[in-house]
N, C-alpha and C positions, 0 to 999 in steps of 0.2 A: 074209690077206683084209682088204680095206678096207671097213668097214661103212658108210661114207658114200657108197658107189658109187651107190645108187639116187637120192640127192638131190644128185648131183654139182654141178648148176648152182646150187644154193643154199648149198653148203658154204663156210664162211668159211675164210680163210687165217690161220694162226697167225703173227702178226707180232712177237710178243714173249712171253716166258715168264719167270716169276720163281718161285723155289722157296724156301719158308720153312724155317726150322730144324725146324719140327714136321712137315714133309712135305707141307704144303699147297702147291698150285701155282696161280698166277694166270696165266691166258692172256689176252692181248690179241688179239682176233679182228677181222678185217676182212672185210666183205661185198662183194658185187660192185660196189656203188655207192661204195665207199670208206668207208662208215660203220663205226665201230669200237665194240665193246663189250668188257667184261671178264666172264669166267666164272671160277669158282673150283672147284677139285677138292680135296676134303677127305678125307683117309684116316681111317677109324675101324677098330675092332677087326675087324669081320666083313666090311665092304664099304665102298666109297667113297660119298660123297655129292657131287653136283654142284650148285653154286649157279648157277642160270641167270638170265640177264637176259631181260626181255620187251619192253624198249624201249631205244632208244639215248638215254640221259639220262632225265630224269623231270620231269613237270609238277607234282608235288605240293609241291615246294619245302620239304620238312622241313628245319628249320634245323640239325639235327645231322648231316645226311647230305651227303657230298661230291657224290654224284650229283645230289641235289636242288638243290644250290647252283649247279651248272653249267647247269641248265635242260634243256629237252626238245628232241630232234632229230626222232625219228620212232618209230613203232611197228615192231616186228619182225613179219614174216609168220610164219604157222604153220610154214612150211617152214624158215625161218631159226631158229626156236626149236628145232625137232627136230634140224636139222643141227648146231646149237650143242652139243646133248647128244651127238650121234653123234661129233662131232669130239673132245669131251672124253673120251668112252668109248674111242675109238681111241687117244688119247694115253695113257690108262691101260694099255691092252693093250700098246702099244709100250714103255711105261715098265717094266712088269712082265715083259715078254717071256714072257707066258703067254697061251694061247688061251682057257682057261676062267676068265675073270674074271666074277664075279657082276655082273649089271647094276646100275650105281650107282643109288642113290636120288636123288630130285630135290627141291630146295627152290627155289621161285620167290621168291627173296629177293635177287636181283642187282639190276642197274639196272632202274628203272622200276616202275610200279604195275601189277601184272598185271590187275586189274579195269578199268583204264583202257584196256586192249587186249583186252577180253573175248573177242571173236569169234575172234581169232587164238590166244589162249591156250586157249580151249575146243577149237578144232580140233587144236591141237598135242597136247593131252591125249588126244584121241581116237586120234591116230596113235600116241602113246607107249604107250597102253594096249591097242591093237588086237592081236589074235593075228596079224594080217597086217602089223603094224607092228613096234614094239619089244617089245611083249608084257610091259610092266611091270604090277604089281598096283596098284590105286588107292591102297593104303596106302603105297606107295613114293613118292607125290607129295604135297608140302605146298605150299599156296599161302598166301602172306602178303600182307596188304593193310592199308593205313592206314584203310580204311573208305570207299572210293570208292563212293558210294551207288548210282549207276545200275547199276554192275556187280554190287554186292552184292545188289540186288533180283533179279538173274538167276542167283544162285549155284546155285539148284536145277537149272539146266540143265547144270551141271557133273556129271561122274561123281563117285562118292563118295570124292573125295580128301580129304586132311587140310586143315583150315582153321586159319589163325592170324591174329589181329588184332594189329597193331602198336599197342598201347595206350599204354604209356610213362607215363601218369598216369591215375588214375581221377578226378582233379579236373579238370573241364572247362577251367577258366581256365589251369591249368598245361599241360594237353594242347595247348591252342591256342597256347601259347608255343613248343611244339616242332613241332606239325603244323598249319600254317595251314588245312588243309582242315576242321579242327574248327569253324571259324567259318562254314563253309557247310553241312556235314553234321555235326550235333551228335552227341555220343556217345549220347545217349538214342535218337536216330533210328537210329543204327547198331545198337544193341543190340536194338531191335525186330526188325530183319532177322536178326540172329544167332539170335534165338529160333526162327526158322523153319527153321534148318538141321537136317536130320535126321541123327542120329548113329547109326552102326552100333555093334554090340556092341564094348565096350572102346575106343571112339573118343571123343576129347575135343576140346573147343574149346581151342586154344592161345592164351593171352594173353601176348604178348611185352612185356616190361617192360625198357626201356633204363634201367639204373640209373646215374644221374649224381650224383656226389658233391655234397652241399650243395644239391641241387635237388629231387629226388623220393625221398629216402632216409630220411625221418623216420617216426616212429611215426604221425603224422597221415596220411602217404601210405600206409603199410601198412594202416591202418584203412580208408581209403577203398577201397583195392584189394581188401581182404578182403570188404567188403560187396558190391562189384560182382561179383567172381568167384564168391562163394559161392552165387550164384543159378544157376550152371551146372555141368554135368559138365565140369570144366575143369582145366587145368594152367597154372600161371604159369611162364614161362621167363624167368628173370632174365638179361639180357644186359648185362654190364659195359660201360659206355661206352668206346669206343676213341677216344683223342685224335686230333683232326684239326687240322693246322696252320692257324692263323688264327682258330680258335674258342676261346671262353673257357671252355667246359664242361670239367669235370674228371673224370677217371676215378676210380672208387672203389677203395680199397685192399682187400686180402683181408678185413680186419677189418670194413669197412663192408658188404661183400657178405654175409659170414656173419651179421652182425647183422640185416640186412634180411630175409634168408631166415628166420632164426629167428623174427622177428616174424610172418611169414606162416604158418609151420608151427604156431606156437602158436595161431593163429587157425583152424587146421584146413584150410589151403589146400595142395593138392598143389603142390609147388614144386621146380623144377630150376634149376641155374645152368648156362647154356650156356658151354661152353669156347670161348674166343676163339681161333680158328685163323687163322694167316697174318697176324697183327698186324704182324710185322716187315717184311712186303712190301706193306703197305697193302691187304690182302685181306680184312680182317675186316669185321664188320657196319658199314655206313655209310661205308666207305672207298673204294668203287669209283668210278672216274672215266673209264671207257674211251671215252666218246663224244667226249672231247677229241682232235682230230685232230692229227697231226704236221704241221708246216708244211714 
């Protein structure tokens, strides 16, 4: 059974696939107009997670991100976002050769800023959560944003999905060096909006922290992060920086990661280190570049 049948006219074509040594799969998908994006399928112990793109390229221009460097092409429609998921799900079914594969979780952490494409992402979530659609649970979806304020102000319109802020530094001057949007929408303004997000029982605000060696890994950085995060029911997800050709940022070593985590834990902050999957195929955080078309 082909689960993409109902959305056939929106279904992308898989034009390339790469498999990592850790089981991660990166798919290059092409839509009807020739636009291309990348999606990532990540295997975990109990079920898969699919990293979905919401735009072809990205307008946020974060300096550590391969997608941001290449620029913005266009928004994906709600139907394209849903069929991207269904195409990846069908790929998993075909790969496993099993019919009863648990529906994969979703992280909107691929190409694009989800809140910059708010209406299409909102509609896609409605379809993905609907009993007449994919029938996922709201806790199976996580939306990650750098803090695009017009969309963030509307976040209450979203179903109760998980929320993650790409923070990367609690020191505004440093954050602005990584995320140019900080100069337009300041961290203080973003945090005022995050205060308004209702949390369900056992739900947390996720603060994503891209750990870059010799940039944001000092005790001063940990102190600033602890003061900020300590105001919320929150978890810090440490994401070790993945090297990108042409950029001078350095990946932290295991000792640096452990030391920074220890600083946060000592300050009472719930902290996790995200396992980087697919690094060997340029599928890890910040490494996607699918909007570049083949000549």
